[in-house]
C-alpha angles and dihedrals in degrees: 000000000000120000132185133199134162147181098039090163096190096311097138095165092053090045091053091045091054092048088055093046094054091039091224109215132193093259093051124088124219120195116199111198101210140272098096091154143054134049095040123065099240109055091119090049089055091050091050090052094047090049088065095050115083092188093057113091111198124202119197119250130199092261092050091048092049091051091049094047096048098041097042096039099040098117094043092049092053092046093047102038103023126247097279095053092044090051089053090058089052091048090052091049091048092050088056094053102276099125096086090048092050091051093046095048092047092050090061119095113255095259096049092044091054091048091052093046092047090049091053091045090054095052117117122242095215138018132197113218140168116238127168089358094302126109114217141140 
């Protein structure tokens, strides 16, 4: 069976509840259409869980991309834009729910943080799937 969900926004408990509801099995495929992080407290926790599930196919969302861009490119942003302009980007991200994600990603040890960021960086932007006998993307 193929399942799709999106816009989890850090709601780990609801994500787990949905996994139980659909009874996701090893031969099922779950596509998550981005926005794992921001707004809720547990976006990084969702990413860590998804990283362990080979039958879950993540697609990057705009919130995930923003996290990746700002966290991975922090030093370059400050060098290129200056500290004040870079801080304005962080303020914008935080105003759209990024603060819990920033805290959670910074709380990880360096190795785990890099694994999470690499996982997000490797996410596809689009997937082609068959549903209801039709192939579309």
